[in-house]
SESE-381418 format. One record per residue (C-alpha): residue number from 1; x, y, z. Coordinates in steps of 0.5 Angstrom, whole numbers, plus 500, padded with zeros to 3 digits. Example, Ala and Ser with C-alpha at 12.3 -4.5 7.8 and 13.67 -1.06 7.14 Angstrom:
REM residues 2
<num: 1	c1: 525	c2: 491	c3: 516>
<num: 2	c1: 527	c2: 498	c3: 514>
//
This chain:
REM residues 168
<num: 1	c1: 500	c2: 500	c3: 500>
<num: 2	c1: 502	c2: 507	c3: 499>
<num: 3	c1: 500	c2: 510	c3: 505>
<num: 4	c1: 503	c2: 506	c3: 510>
<num: 5	c1: 509	c2: 508	c3: 515>
<num: 6	c1: 515	c2: 505	c3: 513>
<num: 7	c1: 521	c2: 507	c3: 518>
<num: 8	c1: 528	c2: 504	c3: 519>
<num: 9	c1: 531	c2: 503	c3: 526>
<num: 10	c1: 538	c2: 502	c3: 528>
<num: 11	c1: 539	c2: 499	c3: 535>
<num: 12	c1: 540	c2: 493	c3: 540>
<num: 13	c1: 536	c2: 487	c3: 541>
<num: 14	c1: 534	c2: 487	c3: 548>
<num: 15	c1: 533	c2: 479	c3: 548>
<num: 16	c1: 534	c2: 473	c3: 543>
<num: 17	c1: 528	c2: 473	c3: 538>
<num: 18	c1: 523	c2: 468	c3: 540>
<num: 19	c1: 521	c2: 464	c3: 534>
<num: 20	c1: 514	c2: 461	c3: 534>
<num: 21	c1: 509	c2: 458	c3: 528>
<num: 22	c1: 502	c2: 460	c3: 527>
<num: 23	c1: 497	c2: 454	c3: 527>
<num: 24	c1: 497	c2: 454	c3: 519>
<num: 25	c1: 505	c2: 453	c3: 519>
<num: 26	c1: 507	c2: 460	c3: 518>
<num: 27	c1: 513	c2: 462	c3: 522>
<num: 28	c1: 514	c2: 469	c3: 526>
<num: 29	c1: 519	c2: 471	c3: 530>
<num: 30	c1: 518	c2: 477	c3: 536>
<num: 31	c1: 523	c2: 481	c3: 539>
<num: 32	c1: 525	c2: 488	c3: 541>
<num: 33	c1: 530	c2: 493	c3: 539>
<num: 34	c1: 532	c2: 499	c3: 543>
<num: 35	c1: 534	c2: 505	c3: 540>
<num: 36	c1: 538	c2: 511	c3: 544>
<num: 37	c1: 540	c2: 517	c3: 541>
<num: 38	c1: 546	c2: 521	c3: 542>
<num: 39	c1: 548	c2: 528	c3: 542>
<num: 40	c1: 554	c2: 532	c3: 543>
<num: 41	c1: 553	c2: 537	c3: 549>
<num: 42	c1: 557	c2: 543	c3: 548>
<num: 43	c1: 556	c2: 546	c3: 555>
<num: 44	c1: 559	c2: 539	c3: 558>
<num: 45	c1: 563	c2: 538	c3: 552>
<num: 46	c1: 561	c2: 530	c3: 552>
<num: 47	c1: 556	c2: 526	c3: 548>
<num: 48	c1: 550	c2: 525	c3: 552>
<num: 49	c1: 544	c2: 519	c3: 551>
<num: 50	c1: 537	c2: 521	c3: 550>
<num: 51	c1: 531	c2: 517	c3: 551>
<num: 52	c1: 531	c2: 510	c3: 549>
<num: 53	c1: 526	c2: 508	c3: 544>
<num: 54	c1: 524	c2: 501	c3: 545>
<num: 55	c1: 520	c2: 498	c3: 539>
<num: 56	c1: 517	c2: 491	c3: 539>
<num: 57	c1: 518	c2: 488	c3: 532>
<num: 58	c1: 515	c2: 482	c3: 529>
<num: 59	c1: 518	c2: 478	c3: 522>
<num: 60	c1: 514	c2: 473	c3: 518>
<num: 61	c1: 516	c2: 467	c3: 515>
<num: 62	c1: 523	c2: 466	c3: 512>
<num: 63	c1: 525	c2: 472	c3: 515>
<num: 64	c1: 523	c2: 470	c3: 522>
<num: 65	c1: 527	c2: 464	c3: 521>
<num: 66	c1: 533	c2: 467	c3: 519>
<num: 67	c1: 532	c2: 472	c3: 525>
<num: 68	c1: 531	c2: 467	c3: 530>
<num: 69	c1: 538	c2: 463	c3: 527>
<num: 70	c1: 542	c2: 469	c3: 526>
<num: 71	c1: 541	c2: 474	c3: 531>
<num: 72	c1: 542	c2: 475	c3: 538>
<num: 73	c1: 541	c2: 479	c3: 544>
<num: 74	c1: 545	c2: 485	c3: 545>
<num: 75	c1: 547	c2: 485	c3: 537>
<num: 76	c1: 546	c2: 492	c3: 534>
<num: 77	c1: 541	c2: 491	c3: 528>
<num: 78	c1: 538	c2: 495	c3: 522>
<num: 79	c1: 531	c2: 494	c3: 521>
<num: 80	c1: 526	c2: 497	c3: 516>
<num: 81	c1: 519	c2: 495	c3: 516>
<num: 82	c1: 512	c2: 498	c3: 517>
<num: 83	c1: 509	c2: 501	c3: 523>
<num: 84	c1: 502	c2: 497	c3: 526>
<num: 85	c1: 498	c2: 500	c3: 531>
<num: 86	c1: 494	c2: 494	c3: 535>
<num: 87	c1: 488	c2: 496	c3: 539>
<num: 88	c1: 484	c2: 492	c3: 544>
<num: 89	c1: 480	c2: 493	c3: 551>
<num: 90	c1: 482	c2: 490	c3: 558>
<num: 91	c1: 477	c2: 485	c3: 562>
<num: 92	c1: 476	c2: 491	c3: 566>
<num: 93	c1: 474	c2: 496	c3: 560>
<num: 94	c1: 480	c2: 500	c3: 559>
<num: 95	c1: 482	c2: 501	c3: 552>
<num: 96	c1: 489	c2: 500	c3: 550>
<num: 97	c1: 494	c2: 501	c3: 544>
<num: 98	c1: 501	c2: 499	c3: 542>
<num: 99	c1: 505	c2: 501	c3: 536>
<num: 100	c1: 509	c2: 495	c3: 533>
<num: 101	c1: 514	c2: 494	c3: 527>
<num: 102	c1: 512	c2: 489	c3: 522>
<num: 103	c1: 519	c2: 488	c3: 519>
<num: 104	c1: 521	c2: 487	c3: 512>
<num: 105	c1: 528	c2: 487	c3: 512>
<num: 106	c1: 533	c2: 486	c3: 518>
<num: 107	c1: 541	c2: 485	c3: 519>
<num: 108	c1: 546	c2: 486	c3: 523>
<num: 109	c1: 549	c2: 493	c3: 523>
<num: 110	c1: 557	c2: 493	c3: 521>
<num: 111	c1: 559	c2: 500	c3: 524>
<num: 112	c1: 562	c2: 496	c3: 530>
<num: 113	c1: 562	c2: 489	c3: 528>
<num: 114	c1: 563	c2: 485	c3: 522>
<num: 115	c1: 559	c2: 479	c3: 519>
<num: 116	c1: 559	c2: 473	c3: 514>
<num: 117	c1: 553	c2: 472	c3: 510>
<num: 118	c1: 551	c2: 465	c3: 508>
<num: 119	c1: 545	c2: 465	c3: 503>
<num: 120	c1: 539	c2: 461	c3: 506>
<num: 121	c1: 536	c2: 455	c3: 503>
<num: 122	c1: 529	c2: 456	c3: 501>
<num: 123	c1: 524	c2: 451	c3: 502>
<num: 124	c1: 521	c2: 447	c3: 496>
<num: 125	c1: 514	c2: 450	c3: 494>
<num: 126	c1: 509	c2: 444	c3: 495>
<num: 127	c1: 503	c2: 448	c3: 492>
<num: 128	c1: 502	c2: 452	c3: 486>
<num: 129	c1: 501	c2: 450	c3: 478>
<num: 130	c1: 504	c2: 443	c3: 477>
<num: 131	c1: 506	c2: 445	c3: 470>
<num: 132	c1: 511	c2: 450	c3: 473>
<num: 133	c1: 518	c2: 447	c3: 473>
<num: 134	c1: 520	c2: 453	c3: 478>
<num: 135	c1: 515	c2: 451	c3: 483>
<num: 136	c1: 516	c2: 444	c3: 483>
<num: 137	c1: 517	c2: 441	c3: 490>
<num: 138	c1: 522	c2: 435	c3: 487>
<num: 139	c1: 526	c2: 440	c3: 483>
<num: 140	c1: 534	c2: 438	c3: 484>
<num: 141	c1: 538	c2: 444	c3: 485>
<num: 142	c1: 543	c2: 446	c3: 479>
<num: 143	c1: 550	c2: 446	c3: 480>
<num: 144	c1: 555	c2: 446	c3: 474>
<num: 145	c1: 560	c2: 440	c3: 474>
<num: 146	c1: 556	c2: 435	c3: 478>
<num: 147	c1: 554	c2: 428	c3: 475>
<num: 148	c1: 547	c2: 428	c3: 479>
<num: 149	c1: 545	c2: 434	c3: 474>
<num: 150	c1: 546	c2: 430	c3: 467>
<num: 151	c1: 542	c2: 425	c3: 465>
<num: 152	c1: 544	c2: 418	c3: 462>
<num: 153	c1: 540	c2: 420	c3: 455>
<num: 154	c1: 545	c2: 426	c3: 454>
<num: 155	c1: 543	c2: 432	c3: 459>
<num: 156	c1: 546	c2: 438	c3: 459>
<num: 157	c1: 553	c2: 438	c3: 456>
<num: 158	c1: 556	c2: 443	c3: 460>
<num: 159	c1: 554	c2: 440	c3: 467>
<num: 160	c1: 557	c2: 433	c3: 465>
<num: 161	c1: 563	c2: 431	c3: 469>
<num: 162	c1: 570	c2: 429	c3: 466>
<num: 163	c1: 569	c2: 434	c3: 460>
<num: 164	c1: 575	c2: 436	c3: 458>
<num: 165	c1: 573	c2: 440	c3: 451>
<num: 166	c1: 567	c2: 443	c3: 449>
<num: 167	c1: 562	c2: 439	c3: 445>
<num: 168	c1: 564	c2: 443	c3: 439>
//
């Protein structure tokens, strides 16, 4: 939607992400990000901390699984997503609301750390058009130079092992 409030927050995780699954099987990770602004106080000649913002965040599906596997309490992260407001009423009749971040993208901040990125493997789709070879659940990953990808009747000549010269 074009009218959604998109924000980016830089801060530290206050606890390890909590991974859960909905009854339909969708993964979700809940965590909180603490962001404290710093400013230089000219009178004191030093940096001072502002008020800390604690923002609850939720990541869904593959992002949730990657967050739970990759990030831990205390790590500095950069997260981008949409603000969502939840409204509810307590059993006593009091109206409550909260604003949370629905995370689209998240990763470690590299300002004070380094990271080694490992591409996550995606789970195979089991639904969709059965004639679509890209959505097939039994599709083999393609890796050049492996015998598993060549068929006995010929296959792709560029992926057959033992080929010293091109086939032309």
